[in-house]
N, CA and C of each residue as an Amber inpcrd file, in Angstrom:
protein
   609
   1.7530000 -76.4530000 -98.3440000   2.8640000 -75.4390000 -98.2440000
   2.4230000 -74.2960000 -98.4600000   2.5960000 -72.9280000 -97.6850000
   2.1870000 -71.6330000 -97.8210000   2.8280000 -71.2640000 -99.0040000
   2.3240000 -70.2150000 -99.7490000   2.9090000 -69.2800000-100.8170000
   3.7810000 -68.2160000-100.2750000   5.0980000 -68.5040000-100.4540000
   5.9330000 -67.6540000 -99.9780000   6.0510000 -66.1610000-100.6680000
   5.4290000 -66.0730000-101.6970000   5.3970000 -64.9520000-102.6670000
   4.8500000 -63.5300000-101.7920000   5.5470000 -62.4810000-101.8740000
   5.0890000 -61.2450000-100.9410000   3.7540000 -60.5760000-101.7550000
   2.7320000 -60.6330000-101.0830000   1.4070000 -60.0240000-101.3720000
   1.5970000 -58.2400000-102.0110000   1.4040000 -58.0990000-103.0520000
   1.5860000 -56.6980000-103.7360000   0.7730000 -55.7880000-103.0090000
   1.0830000 -54.3950000-102.7060000   0.4890000 -53.4690000-102.2760000
   0.0670000 -52.3960000-103.1740000  -0.9960000 -52.0790000-103.0240000
  -1.9380000 -50.9660000-104.0200000  -2.4230000 -49.9610000-103.2910000
  -2.3760000 -48.5210000-104.0710000  -2.8850000 -47.3020000-103.2930000
  -4.2240000 -46.9090000-104.2940000  -5.1230000 -46.6190000-103.4570000
  -6.7280000 -46.3420000-104.0380000  -6.9060000 -44.8490000-103.8350000
  -7.2040000 -43.9880000-104.4410000  -8.1610000 -42.9470000-104.4520000
  -9.3270000 -42.8080000-105.5580000 -10.3330000 -42.8240000-104.7370000
 -11.5420000 -42.7590000-105.3110000 -11.7360000 -43.6650000-106.5760000
 -11.3130000 -44.6370000-106.6830000 -11.2240000 -45.8200000-107.6520000
 -10.1440000 -45.6850000-108.3820000  -9.4200000 -45.1670000-108.4400000
  -8.0510000 -44.8450000-109.2470000  -7.0680000 -45.6960000-108.3630000
  -6.5900000 -46.8130000-109.0040000  -5.5450000 -48.1870000-108.0250000
  -4.1550000 -47.7900000-108.7950000  -3.2070000 -47.5260000-108.0940000
  -1.9900000 -48.0570000-108.3550000  -1.2910000 -48.6680000-107.5590000
  -0.1050000 -49.9260000-108.2860000   0.6430000 -50.7780000-107.3830000
   1.6070000 -49.8620000-106.9320000   2.0900000 -49.9930000-105.4860000
   2.8610000 -49.2800000-104.7840000   4.3920000 -50.2900000-104.7400000
   5.4470000 -49.3010000-105.0620000   6.6320000 -50.0350000-105.4300000
   7.3400000 -49.6960000-103.6040000   7.1380000 -48.1650000-103.3550000
   7.6540000 -48.0490000-102.2240000   7.0560000 -46.5560000-101.4840000
   6.7670000 -46.7180000-100.4300000   6.2970000 -45.2890000 -99.5920000
   7.0030000 -45.0930000 -98.4180000   6.8600000 -43.9300000 -98.1570000
   7.4440000 -43.4650000 -96.6810000   6.5170000 -42.3190000 -96.0840000
   5.9080000 -42.4320000 -94.7150000   5.1720000 -41.4100000 -94.2350000
   5.7570000 -40.9400000 -92.8960000   5.1620000 -40.2130000 -92.2110000
   5.8100000 -39.6660000 -90.8290000   4.8270000 -40.2400000 -89.9190000
   5.1220000 -39.8730000 -88.8370000   4.1990000 -40.7380000 -87.6690000
   2.6390000 -40.3970000 -87.4450000   2.2220000 -39.4480000 -88.3400000
   0.8770000 -39.2350000 -88.5370000   0.4730000 -39.5960000 -90.0910000
   1.1350000 -40.4890000 -90.7440000   0.7320000 -41.0820000 -91.7810000
   0.5060000 -40.1120000 -93.0860000   1.3680000 -38.9280000 -93.1560000
   1.1080000 -38.0200000 -94.1650000   2.7540000 -38.4410000 -95.0580000
   2.2630000 -38.6440000 -96.3990000   2.9580000 -39.0990000 -97.6310000
   4.6510000 -38.2100000 -97.1030000   5.3830000 -38.5530000 -97.3920000
   6.6270000 -38.0000000 -97.4330000   7.3230000 -38.4900000 -99.1540000
   7.1250000 -39.7750000 -99.4070000   7.6190000 -40.4140000-100.5850000
   6.7320000 -41.3550000-101.1290000   6.5240000 -41.6630000-102.3310000
   5.4920000 -42.2930000-103.0930000   5.6860000 -42.7030000-104.3690000
   5.9640000 -43.9950000-104.6560000   6.5700000 -44.7690000-105.8920000
   5.5980000 -45.4100000-106.1480000   5.0070000 -45.0470000-107.3420000
   3.7310000 -46.2340000-107.9030000   3.6910000 -46.3110000-109.2080000
   3.1400000 -47.5300000-110.0040000   3.0100000 -47.9230000-111.1510000
   1.5400000 -48.1670000-111.7070000   1.5340000 -48.2170000-113.0940000
   0.2890000 -48.6340000-113.4770000  -0.0890000 -48.1760000-114.6970000
  -1.6830000 -47.8050000-114.9310000  -2.1690000 -47.1890000-116.0420000
  -1.7970000 -45.5530000-115.8850000  -1.3290000 -44.5850000-116.7670000
  -1.1500000 -43.2490000-116.6380000  -2.2300000 -42.5170000-115.8550000
  -3.4330000 -42.6610000-116.2760000  -4.3640000 -41.9750000-115.7220000
  -4.5490000 -42.0450000-114.2480000  -4.2860000 -43.5600000-113.8150000
  -4.7510000 -43.9480000-112.0440000  -3.2410000 -43.4590000-111.7080000
  -2.2360000 -43.5740000-112.0370000  -0.8960000 -43.3960000-111.5880000
  -0.9130000 -41.5820000-111.2030000  -1.4090000 -41.0490000-112.2950000
  -1.4890000 -39.4040000-111.9170000  -2.3870000 -39.0170000-111.0130000
  -3.4480000 -39.8120000-111.0650000  -4.5250000 -39.4170000-110.0210000
  -4.0560000 -39.5670000-108.5480000  -3.5420000 -40.6770000-108.3670000
  -3.0330000 -41.1710000-107.1230000  -1.8480000 -40.1490000-106.4700000
  -0.7520000 -39.5750000-107.3480000   0.0750000 -38.8320000-107.0790000
  -0.6300000 -37.4980000-106.9430000  -1.3340000 -36.8680000-107.8310000
  -2.1320000 -35.4840000-107.5170000  -2.8580000 -35.7350000-105.8130000
  -3.2850000 -36.8540000-105.6500000  -4.0430000 -36.8680000-104.1360000
  -3.0730000 -36.8190000-103.4030000  -1.9970000 -37.2350000-103.3740000
  -0.8850000 -37.3530000-102.1560000  -0.4060000 -35.9290000-102.2430000
  -0.6850000 -34.8070000-102.9560000  -0.3260000 -33.7470000-102.9560000
  -1.4660000 -32.6730000-102.4960000  -2.6020000 -33.1410000-102.4890000
  -3.8280000 -32.3930000-102.3970000  -4.1020000 -32.2880000-101.1730000
  -4.3550000 -31.3170000-100.5450000  -4.6490000 -30.8350000 -98.9680000
  -5.7290000 -31.4980000 -98.6880000  -5.7400000 -32.1800000 -97.7670000
  -7.0500000 -32.7130000 -97.1960000  -7.6850000 -34.0380000 -97.6360000
  -6.8180000 -34.5120000 -98.8370000  -7.0750000 -35.9600000 -99.5510000
  -6.6580000 -37.0260000 -98.8270000  -6.9550000 -38.1990000 -98.6850000
  -6.5470000 -39.4370000 -98.5410000  -6.5150000 -40.5590000 -99.1580000
  -5.3370000 -41.4020000 -99.2220000  -5.0270000 -42.6300000-100.0900000
  -5.4750000 -43.6440000 -99.1280000  -5.7300000 -44.9680000 -99.7050000
  -6.3020000 -46.0860000 -98.9600000  -5.3010000 -47.1580000 -99.3600000
  -4.3410000 -47.6480000 -98.5580000  -3.4140000 -49.0000000 -98.9480000
  -4.3890000 -49.9550000 -98.8940000  -3.9650000 -51.1580000 -99.8580000
  -4.8010000 -52.3770000 -99.4650000  -3.9550000 -53.5150000-100.2290000
  -4.0200000 -54.6740000 -99.8640000  -3.6500000 -56.0040000-100.4940000
  -4.9340000 -56.6590000-100.8290000  -4.4920000 -57.1910000-101.9820000
  -5.6640000 -58.1390000-102.7080000  -5.3790000 -59.1510000-101.8640000
  -6.9210000 -60.0420000-101.3820000  -6.7950000 -61.0780000-100.5290000
  -6.3280000 -62.4000000-101.7150000  -6.8080000 -62.4020000-103.0800000
  -6.4280000 -63.1830000-103.9230000  -5.5940000 -62.8070000-104.9560000
  -5.0760000 -63.2920000-105.4480000  -3.8520000 -62.6000000-106.7560000
  -5.0290000 -62.2100000-107.7180000  -4.8940000 -60.9530000-108.0460000
  -5.2850000 -60.3160000-109.0490000  -6.5110000 -59.7950000-108.5940000
  -7.2900000 -59.8650000-107.5650000  -8.4560000 -59.3110000-106.8720000
  -8.3670000 -58.1270000-106.6900000  -8.8740000 -56.7610000-107.5200000
  -8.5890000 -55.8230000-106.9470000  -9.8590000 -55.3060000-106.4580000
 -11.0890000 -55.8090000-106.2900000 -12.2630000 -55.1110000-106.2130000
 -12.3480000 -55.0670000-104.5640000 -13.4110000 -54.2430000-104.1070000
 -13.4570000 -53.8900000-102.6700000 -13.6920000 -55.0570000-101.7720000
 -14.4730000 -55.7890000-102.0270000 -14.8240000 -57.0860000-101.2670000
 -13.4890000 -58.0060000-101.5940000 -12.6490000 -58.1300000-102.4570000
 -11.0460000 -58.7860000-102.2690000 -10.0910000 -58.0570000-101.5670000
 -10.6070000 -56.9600000-101.0750000  -9.3240000 -56.3210000-100.4190000
  -8.9730000 -56.5060000 -98.8230000  -7.5810000 -56.3960000 -98.5440000
  -7.3210000 -56.5730000 -97.0770000  -6.7250000 -54.8960000 -96.8590000
  -7.5390000 -54.3920000 -95.8600000  -6.9330000 -52.8190000 -95.7060000
  -5.7110000 -52.7880000 -94.9330000  -4.9440000 -52.1040000 -95.0790000
  -3.6450000 -52.0570000 -94.7500000  -3.6580000 -50.8650000 -93.8060000
  -3.7520000 -49.8510000 -94.2450000  -3.8900000 -48.3410000 -93.9350000
  -4.5030000 -47.0340000 -94.7260000  -3.8020000 -45.8020000 -93.8880000
  -4.5030000 -44.7940000 -95.2340000  -3.1200000 -44.1180000 -95.2980000
  -2.8180000 -43.2270000 -96.2990000  -1.6840000 -42.4110000 -96.7380000
  -2.4270000 -40.9380000 -97.0100000  -2.0080000 -40.0550000 -96.1780000
  -2.6730000 -38.4490000 -95.8510000  -1.9230000 -37.6870000 -96.9370000
  -2.5730000 -36.9500000 -97.5620000  -1.4570000 -35.7450000 -98.5520000
  -0.5950000 -35.1260000 -97.7750000   0.6660000 -35.1210000 -98.3580000
   1.8210000 -34.1950000 -97.7760000   1.3310000 -32.8990000 -97.3480000
   2.0770000 -32.4070000 -96.4010000   1.7270000 -30.6740000 -96.0380000
   2.9010000 -30.1000000 -96.3460000   4.1490000 -30.8890000 -96.8750000
   5.4860000 -30.3240000 -96.9020000   5.4600000 -29.8820000 -98.7780000
   6.4160000 -29.1350000 -98.9270000   7.0540000 -28.9440000-100.2250000
   7.4150000 -30.4590000-100.8050000   6.9370000 -30.6850000-102.2810000
   7.0780000 -31.8200000-102.7920000   7.0450000 -31.7690000-104.2070000
   7.5530000 -32.6280000-105.1000000   7.4200000 -32.6140000-106.5380000
   7.0460000 -33.8880000-107.2040000   6.7960000 -34.0580000-108.3650000
   6.4940000 -35.2770000-108.8730000   6.9870000 -35.6510000-109.9740000
   7.3780000 -36.5130000-110.5370000   7.6600000 -37.0780000-111.8390000
   7.2270000 -38.3470000-111.8890000   6.7770000 -38.5210000-113.4240000
   6.1780000 -39.5690000-114.1810000   6.8830000 -39.9520000-115.5730000
   7.0840000 -41.2800000-115.9110000   7.8220000 -41.7010000-116.6830000
   7.3310000 -43.0660000-117.4710000   6.8580000 -43.1450000-118.6230000
   6.1140000 -44.0630000-119.2360000   7.1920000 -45.0950000-119.5250000
   6.8310000 -46.0970000-119.2030000   7.4840000 -47.6070000-119.1150000
   7.5150000 -48.3780000-120.6790000   8.1960000 -49.0680000-121.1960000
   8.2640000 -49.7970000-122.4580000   6.9160000 -50.6590000-122.6250000
   6.3760000 -51.0370000-121.4920000   5.3660000 -52.0760000-121.4600000
   4.1480000 -51.0170000-121.6270000   4.0830000 -49.7830000-121.6650000
   3.0070000 -48.5580000-121.7720000   2.4850000 -48.5180000-120.6360000
   2.8250000 -48.8710000-119.5410000   2.4270000 -48.5240000-118.2740000
   3.4150000 -47.1270000-117.7190000   2.8850000 -46.5010000-116.5070000
   3.7430000 -45.3760000-115.9850000   4.3210000 -45.5620000-114.7070000
   5.6300000 -45.2800000-114.6290000   6.1460000 -45.1150000-112.9440000
   5.9660000 -43.7950000-112.5810000   5.2890000 -43.4980000-111.6150000
   5.1240000 -42.0850000-110.9220000   6.0790000 -42.2200000-109.5280000
   6.6830000 -41.0950000-109.1530000   7.2110000 -40.9570000-108.0700000
   6.7870000 -39.2630000-107.1390000   6.3740000 -39.3300000-106.2690000
   6.2040000 -38.0840000-105.3700000   7.5720000 -38.0640000-104.4530000
   8.1980000 -37.1950000-104.4800000   9.3580000 -37.0730000-103.2670000
   9.6460000 -35.7300000-103.1230000  10.1260000 -35.4220000-101.5550000
  10.6840000 -34.3610000-101.2870000  11.1880000 -33.2700000-102.2100000
  10.9630000 -31.7610000-102.0850000  11.3740000 -30.6360000-102.3790000
  12.5410000 -30.3790000-101.4170000  13.9480000 -30.3540000-101.6540000
  14.6340000 -29.8660000-100.9650000  15.3090000 -28.6730000-100.9670000
  14.6900000 -27.5940000-102.1640000  15.1710000 -26.3880000-102.5110000
  15.2030000 -25.6970000-101.1390000  16.3650000 -25.1620000-100.8730000
  16.4310000 -23.9190000 -99.7420000  15.7880000 -22.9370000 -99.6160000
  15.1680000 -22.3470000-100.3550000  14.0680000 -21.3480000-100.4910000
  12.8370000 -21.7490000-100.1100000  12.5430000 -23.1130000-100.3300000
  10.9590000 -23.6830000-100.0420000  11.4470000 -24.1240000 -98.4800000
  12.6250000 -24.8800000 -98.2350000  12.3910000 -25.4160000 -96.9950000
  14.0700000 -24.9850000 -96.1140000  13.8330000 -23.6870000 -95.6660000
  15.0070000 -22.9550000 -95.2290000  15.4630000 -23.7900000 -93.6050000
  14.4260000 -24.5530000 -92.9260000  14.7450000 -24.8640000 -91.3950000
  14.1450000 -26.1010000 -91.3120000  13.5040000 -26.8890000 -92.3070000
  13.1410000 -28.1830000 -91.9060000  12.9780000 -28.9200000 -93.4660000
  13.3620000 -30.1160000 -93.4240000  13.2040000 -30.8190000 -95.0980000
  13.1840000 -32.1310000 -94.5660000  12.7090000 -33.1010000 -95.8480000
  12.5110000 -34.4340000 -95.4530000  13.9260000 -35.1370000 -96.5670000
  14.7250000 -35.7850000 -95.7710000  16.0480000 -36.1450000 -96.5060000
  15.0720000 -37.7780000 -96.7490000  15.3900000 -38.1950000 -98.3590000
  14.9080000 -39.4190000 -98.6750000  16.1250000 -39.8570000 -99.5930000
  16.7560000 -40.9450000 -99.2710000  17.8290000 -41.9390000 -99.9880000
  17.4830000 -43.1250000-100.5110000  17.9350000 -43.7400000-101.4330000
  17.8010000 -45.2590000-101.4940000  18.3310000 -46.1660000-100.2290000
  17.9100000 -47.3360000-100.0120000  18.1400000 -48.0640000 -98.7190000
  19.8630000 -48.3790000 -99.2360000  20.1080000 -48.6400000-100.2650000
  21.4230000 -49.1510000-100.2950000  22.4810000 -47.6900000-100.0480000
  22.1150000 -46.6030000-100.0470000  23.1460000 -45.4200000 -99.8360000
  22.7850000 -44.9880000 -98.3800000  22.2600000 -45.7120000 -97.4980000
  21.8270000 -45.3640000 -96.1320000  23.1120000 -44.7210000 -95.4500000
  24.3330000 -45.3920000 -95.6820000  25.3550000 -45.0790000 -94.9460000
  25.7180000 -43.3890000 -95.2550000  25.6200000 -43.3140000 -96.4150000
  25.7550000 -41.9840000 -96.8120000  24.9000000 -40.5870000 -96.1930000
  24.0890000 -41.1670000 -95.4340000  22.8220000 -40.1650000 -95.3520000
  23.5130000 -38.9910000 -94.3180000  24.5920000 -39.2670000 -93.1890000
  25.0280000 -37.9600000 -92.7820000  25.6840000 -36.8480000 -93.7560000
  26.3780000 -37.4860000 -94.4140000  27.0820000 -36.2620000 -95.4940000
  26.0160000 -36.1220000 -96.2680000  25.0180000 -36.4660000 -96.8520000
  23.9030000 -35.9320000 -97.6150000  23.2600000 -34.6870000 -96.9220000
  23.0100000 -35.3020000 -95.3780000  22.1650000 -33.8910000 -94.4010000
  23.0870000 -32.9510000 -94.5040000  24.7660000 -32.9570000 -94.0910000
  25.4020000 -32.2120000 -94.0350000  25.4930000 -31.1140000 -95.2260000
  25.4200000 -31.6590000 -96.5620000  25.3810000 -30.7120000 -97.5510000
  24.2070000 -30.0670000 -97.8880000  23.1210000 -30.3880000 -97.2670000
  21.8070000 -29.9100000 -97.3030000  21.5310000 -28.6290000 -96.1590000
  22.3100000 -28.9210000 -95.2010000  22.7890000 -27.7460000 -94.2820000
  23.4090000 -26.9430000 -94.5510000  24.6050000 -27.3340000 -95.1910000
  25.4020000 -26.4030000 -95.8130000  25.2710000 -25.1620000 -96.5440000
  24.1430000 -25.6410000 -97.5990000  23.4530000 -24.6140000 -98.8050000
  22.5910000 -23.6140000 -97.5950000  22.1790000 -24.0690000 -96.5680000
  21.2020000 -23.2740000 -95.7470000  21.7300000 -22.0880000 -94.5720000
  23.1800000 -22.2530000 -94.6830000  23.7550000 -21.3590000 -93.6330000
  25.1750000 -20.9690000 -94.1180000  25.6790000 -19.9390000 -93.4590000
  26.9510000 -19.3330000 -93.6740000  28.0140000 -20.0770000 -92.4380000
  27.4160000 -21.0390000 -91.6330000  28.5120000 -21.7850000 -91.0230000
  29.4050000 -22.4290000 -91.7250000  30.4880000 -22.4550000 -91.2530000
  31.6480000 -23.2140000 -91.8880000  31.4440000 -24.8690000 -91.4600000
  31.2650000 -25.5270000 -92.4090000  31.1480000 -26.7770000 -91.9560000
  31.8350000 -27.7230000 -92.8530000  32.5820000 -28.3640000 -92.3090000
  33.6780000 -29.2650000 -92.7980000  32.9480000 -30.7270000 -93.3100000
  33.3200000 -31.2310000 -94.2530000  32.7410000 -32.4090000 -94.6910000
  33.0030000 -33.5740000 -93.8030000  33.8380000 -33.3110000 -93.3230000
  34.6150000 -34.4350000 -92.0480000  33.7230000 -34.5250000 -91.1410000
  32.8270000 -33.5990000 -90.7390000  31.9930000 -32.9790000 -89.6010000
  30.7720000 -33.9480000 -89.7260000  30.2550000 -34.6390000 -90.8050000
  29.0280000 -34.8760000 -91.1510000  28.5470000 -35.9690000 -89.9070000
  29.3620000 -36.9580000 -89.3630000  28.9150000 -37.4840000 -88.6880000
  28.3230000 -36.6110000 -87.4760000  29.1630000 -35.8700000 -86.8620000
  28.8900000 -35.0310000 -85.7000000  27.8210000 -34.1060000 -85.6300000
  27.3880000 -33.6400000 -87.0690000  26.1510000 -32.7500000 -87.0130000
  24.7710000 -33.8270000 -87.0020000  24.9350000 -35.1470000 -87.7300000
  23.9950000 -36.0650000 -87.6230000  23.5550000 -36.3370000 -85.9570000
  24.7510000 -36.2930000 -85.5480000  24.7520000 -36.9490000 -83.8430000
  23.9740000 -35.9100000 -83.0730000  24.3120000 -34.5870000 -83.5300000
  23.8220000 -33.2780000 -82.6220000  22.5840000 -32.9460000 -82.9680000
  22.0560000 -33.1010000 -83.9860000  20.4080000 -33.0780000 -84.3830000
  20.0220000 -34.0890000 -83.8300000  20.2240000 -35.3300000 -83.7540000
  19.6850000 -36.6640000 -83.3000000  19.6060000 -36.1520000 -81.8250000
  20.5540000 -35.8290000 -81.2090000  20.3440000 -35.4630000 -79.6940000
  19.1910000 -34.6940000 -79.5730000  19.3240000 -33.6290000 -80.2240000
  17.8180000 -32.7000000 -79.9450000  16.6910000 -32.7900000 -80.6080000
  16.4980000 -33.8830000 -81.2350000  15.2570000 -34.3160000 -81.5000000
  14.8280000 -33.9440000 -83.2090000  15.9710000 -33.4610000 -83.6390000
  16.0710000 -32.9540000 -85.0980000  15.9670000 -34.0000000 -86.3180000
  16.3200000 -35.2350000 -85.8000000  16.3050000 -36.1730000 -87.0550000
  15.3130000 -37.2940000 -86.6690000  14.0070000 -37.4110000 -87.4180000
  12.6680000 -38.3500000 -87.1620000  12.9040000 -39.4170000 -88.2450000
  12.9840000 -40.5700000 -88.0490000  12.7650000 -41.5560000 -89.3040000
  11.6620000 -41.5670000 -89.6970000  11.2190000 -41.8890000 -91.0950000
  10.0290000 -42.0120000 -91.6660000   9.6080000 -43.6270000 -91.7450000
   8.4510000 -43.9210000 -91.6570000   8.1360000 -45.6590000 -91.8650000
   7.6240000 -45.5840000 -93.1290000   7.6620000 -47.0210000 -93.3360000
   6.9550000 -47.5330000 -95.0170000   7.9630000 -48.7000000 -95.4210000
   7.6460000 -49.0820000 -96.6320000   8.3410000 -50.2420000 -97.2350000
   8.7380000 -49.5950000 -98.4810000   9.6780000 -50.4300000 -99.1440000
  10.4950000 -50.7280000-100.2440000  11.9870000 -50.1490000-100.3000000
  12.3930000 -49.7650000-101.4880000  13.7110000 -49.4300000-101.2100000
  14.2030000 -48.1210000-100.9530000  13.5870000 -47.4060000-100.1170000
  13.8980000 -46.2630000 -99.8310000  14.0970000 -45.9180000 -98.4970000
  14.8140000 -45.1410000 -97.7200000  14.6780000 -44.7680000 -96.3300000
  14.6560000 -42.9510000 -96.0580000  13.9710000 -42.5960000 -95.0450000
  14.0840000 -41.0540000 -95.3090000  13.8810000 -40.5970000 -93.7640000
  14.1360000 -39.2260000 -93.3850000  14.0660000 -38.6710000 -92.2070000
  13.5410000 -37.2800000 -92.1730000  12.5340000 -36.8450000 -91.3020000
  12.3950000 -35.4560000 -91.1440000  13.4830000 -34.8320000 -90.1910000
  13.8460000 -33.7010000 -91.1740000  14.8970000 -32.9600000 -90.4830000
  14.5370000 -31.6470000 -90.2920000  14.9420000 -31.2060000 -88.7210000
  14.2670000 -30.0090000 -88.1760000  15.5940000 -29.3840000 -87.5820000
  16.2150000 -27.9790000 -87.6760000  17.4280000 -27.7800000 -87.2170000
  17.2000000 -26.1560000 -86.7590000  18.1150000 -25.9960000 -85.6700000
  18.0770000 -24.3870000 -85.2290000  19.4540000 -23.8930000 -85.4700000
  19.5590000 -23.0160000 -86.1100000  21.0820000 -22.5560000 -86.7910000
  21.5770000 -22.1830000 -85.1660000  20.6760000 -21.2810000 -84.1900000
  21.8260000 -20.7770000 -83.3580000  21.8730000 -21.9280000 -82.3880000
  21.3980000 -22.7290000 -82.2160000  21.6220000 -23.9760000 -81.4810000
  22.7780000 -24.6120000 -82.1400000  22.9340000 -24.8430000 -83.4250000
  23.8270000 -25.5450000 -83.9100000  25.2200000 -24.6700000 -83.8830000
  25.1420000 -23.2080000 -84.0580000  26.3550000 -22.4070000 -83.9020000
  26.9860000 -22.6110000 -82.1190000  26.2750000 -22.8150000 -81.3570000
  26.6000000 -22.8610000 -80.0220000  27.2390000 -24.4190000 -79.8360000
  26.6860000 -25.4230000 -80.3780000  27.2070000 -26.4960000 -80.2520000
  28.3900000 -26.6470000 -80.9580000  28.6360000 -26.0750000 -82.1200000
  29.8620000 -26.0930000 -82.8100000  31.0960000 -25.1190000 -82.1940000
  30.1880000 -24.3310000 -81.9230000  31.2210000 -23.2810000 -80.9800000
  32.1500000 -24.1040000 -79.8310000  31.1110000 -24.7130000 -79.0290000
  31.7550000 -25.3800000 -78.0010000  32.7470000 -26.6710000 -78.4670000
  32.2490000 -27.1700000 -79.3330000  33.3880000 -28.4880000 -79.8090000
  34.6000000 -28.0310000 -80.1600000  34.5920000 -26.9030000 -80.7540000
  35.7240000 -26.3770000 -81.4820000  36.6650000 -25.9300000 -80.5450000
  36.1980000 -25.3900000 -79.3240000  36.6900000 -24.6140000 -78.1510000
  37.4830000 -26.0490000 -77.1800000  36.4700000 -27.0570000 -77.3190000
  37.1650000 -28.5110000 -76.5560000  38.1610000 -29.0710000 -77.3810000
  38.1020000 -28.7740000 -79.0470000  39.1740000 -29.4430000 -79.7330000
  38.7610000 -30.8860000 -80.2340000  37.2110000 -30.8490000 -79.9370000
  36.5010000 -32.2520000 -80.3460000  36.3520000 -32.0930000 -81.7370000
  36.3660000 -31.1350000 -82.4080000  36.2740000 -31.0900000 -83.7330000
  37.5030000 -30.1930000 -84.4610000  37.9670000 -30.8930000 -85.3770000
  39.0710000 -30.2150000 -86.1290000  39.0590000 -30.6270000 -87.7160000
  39.1570000 -29.5510000 -88.4630000  39.3860000 -29.9140000 -89.9720000
  39.7260000 -31.0630000 -90.5140000  39.3200000 -31.7140000 -91.2320000
  39.7080000 -33.1050000 -91.7470000  39.6990000 -34.3140000 -90.7110000
  39.0040000 -34.2030000 -89.6890000  39.1670000 -35.1980000 -88.9750000
  37.6290000 -35.4180000 -88.0980000  37.5270000 -36.6750000 -87.6340000
  36.1400000 -36.9640000 -87.1660000  36.3340000 -36.7300000 -85.9250000
  35.0700000 -36.3540000 -85.1910000  35.3800000 -35.6630000 -83.7140000
  35.8860000 -36.7910000 -82.6980000  36.5850000 -36.4410000 -81.9130000
  37.0150000 -37.0040000 -80.7520000  36.1680000 -37.9060000 -80.0130000
  36.5890000 -39.0370000 -79.4680000  35.4490000 -39.6610000 -78.4710000
  36.1010000 -39.7620000 -77.1380000
């Protein structure tokens, strides 16, 4: 009977190897989110590489349990260093190992017209509301919380919401928005009475 236990995934950068808990990349394999664990030196090296322009991590699975040597690896794919603003967070675990995360920086001054939205899978239903809040702090447009679904739909319609790929307990999207376009869509929706304060758009 085959072993149903999922094979662990690892990230390697020049010999520094960390266990991968979750990762998200764009369509070009650029890292947008990375959660790894292991010895402190390895975790810090892997995360630093994920922010180093031009660097490349290697994702692999061991062919046999515990075999992390080159000959015992099954190549999964590359992780290319992120080209967007991001931050690092590391925390030492009770066992002495370290958990580290690279996550997107959504500071308005750093990402005024485009940013990466990453949230736990369990909170995926709240993505439109989170998106509206992130846009709201970047514009003087009067955006009501009840319009979150409408804003998400409008951006999707214009190619401004691109899902990220990866594994683990997180989901994410690349967000690009045009204020002039959003103003036009908002004005037309209000004139047509499809947007009203405190109500979802009429269908």
